[in-house]
N, C-alpha and C positions, 0 to 999 in steps of 0.2 A: 293393116287397115285402120283407118283413122275413125275414132269413136267420138261422138259428141261429148264435149266437156262436161264432166260430172255426172255422166250416165253410169249405169251399172257396169257396162262394158269397159268404159274409160276407167273406172275405179279398179276392175279386176286386173287390167294390164298395169295400172299404177301399183297395186299392191304387189304384183310380182316383180316389178322392177325394184321397189323399195326392199322387199324381203330377200332379194338375191343380191343386193349391192354390197360389195365387199367393203367399201370405204364406210358406209353406214353401219355395217357389222361391227367394225372397229371403234367407231366413235359414238354409237348410239346405245350402247348396252345399259346405260343409266337412264335413258329416256323412257320414262313410264308415265304417260298421261293421255287422257282423251282430250282431243281438240276439235274445233269444229271449223268448217269452211262454209261460208255463205256467198252465194253467188245470185244477185238479184233477191228472189224470194225463196231460193232453195238452199236449205241447210243440210249439210251432212256431218255426222260426227265420226271421227277417225279415232279409233282406240288403238294406242301403242303400248307394247310391253317389250322392254329390253330393245328398243330401236326397230322393232318389227310391227307392221300392221296387223293386229289380231282380227280386227273387224271394222267395217264401214257400216254405220247406221244409216240407211238411205232414206228412211222416213222417221226420224227421231220424234219422239213424243216430247212434250214439254218437260217431263221429268228426266229426259235422257241427259245425264250430267257430261258436261265438258268444261274443263279448267279454263281454257282460253280459246280464241279463234280469230279468224280473219274475215272480214266482210268487204266486198267489192262488187261492182256491177260485173256481169258476164263479160262484157267488152273489155274490162281492165284485166280480168283473169286470162283472157285469151290472148291479150298482148303479153302477159308474164309467161304463159307457157309456150309462146310461139318459137320457132327454132332460132330467130333472130329477133329477140325482144328489142323494141325501141328504147331509146335512152330512158333511164329511170324505172324501167320496167324489168330489168334483168336480174334484180335481187330483191327479196322481200324487205330487207333493211332500207334500200334505196326507195322503194315504194312507200314504207311507213313514213319516211321523212319528206318526200317530195311529191307523192301522189295523194291529194286530199281524199279521194273516194276509196282508198284502201286504208282500212283501219284494223286495229287489233282491239279485242274486247276481252273482258274477264281478266284473269290473274296473268298479267304481262310478265311479272316476275318469273313465273314457271316457264314461260316461252324463253325468256333470256337464259335462264339457268340451263337450258337445253338448246341454246342458240345454234351452236355449230351442227348438231345432229338435225335440228329442225331446218336449217338453211339447206343441208345436203337433201333431205327429205323432200323439201319443196322444189329444189332445183331438178330432182328427178321426175317432176311433173311435166317438164318439157322434153324429156328424153324419148317419150313415145310419139312425139308429133311428127 
């Protein structure tokens, strides 16, 4: 069943994919950071420990800490998570370089230090589509 992007149900399915992914288990054990996803005006904070999502804060307060995050309109996120993303929407690195409305905020160094695990984690967004 398809759930609306970034709904509680969508995140529940996403957490299950991430936390049961053998590739991420191998490459993500040093990925420990909270990061955020902003789609239009909706902000979610994803807490990661050892490459596994431990919590998604669906209604973060202003004091909910996240080290870095990605901001884009819902339409851009929906292209990224589609089964067959259009050109430049198939990878978050491509989007950062060529899709002006997709931006990284905060400590981008932490994102890049965890780039391989983060890339896999983000690619798992489209597997439930």
